[in-house]
N, C-alpha and C positions, 0 to 999 in steps of 0.2 A: 504493500500500499504506500510506503514511503516514496518508492521510484515513480509511481504515478503522480504523487504531489509534486515531486521535484520537476517532472516534465511539464505539468500544468502551470507551474510558477515560471519556468523558462519561457514557455510559449506566451504567457501574459506579457513578458517584457518585449517580445518581438512583434506583438499584434499591432501595434500603431505603425511600425515599419511596413507590415504587410498590407495595412490599408493604404498607406501613402503610396506604396508601389502600385497597388490596384488602380488608385485613381489617376497616377501618372501614366500608366500603361493604357488606360482607357482614353485619356486626353491625346497620347500619340496616335493610337489607333483611329481615333474619329478624325483627327488631323489629317492623317494619311488618306483616309477615305475621301475626305472633302477635297483634298488637293488633286487626287486621282480622278474624281467626278468632274471637277472644274475643267480639268486637262481634256478629259474625254468629251465633254460637252463643246469645248472650244474646237475639237478636231471633227465632231459629227453634230452639229447643231440640230439636225432633224430628230435625233433620238433623245433629246433633253428630258423629255418626260419619263421615259423608261429609266434612264440614268438616275435621275433624281428620286424616283420611288426606290430603286434598288439601294441607293445611298442611305436614304432614310431607314429602310429595313435594317441594313447592316449595322448602322449607327445605333439603332435601338437594341440590337442584339448585343452589341458590345457594352452598351451602357447598363444593360440587364445583368450581365455577367460581373461587371465592376461593382454594381450596387450589391449583388450577392456576395462577392469576396469582401467588401467592406463591412457587411453585416456580419459575416462569419468572424472576421478579425475582432469586431467589437464584442461579439458574444464570448470569444476567447479571453478577451482583455477583462471582461466583467465577470466571467465565470471562475 
């Protein structure tokens, strides 16, 4: 039982760093999606609607995963 307590205490110390990394990773991912979408819209203006829709779906999926990671890190920190 002591080993589990030690592992949980160590994880609590790293939870804030994990939440920050999740947020930074999501920001980088969404930024790359936006940049690529703008570049592809500039190359093919006739498919702007499809590209925009796919960009929004991909950004929402990334944001959902990042929110889940932040919540898990906060639960570890508070638990």
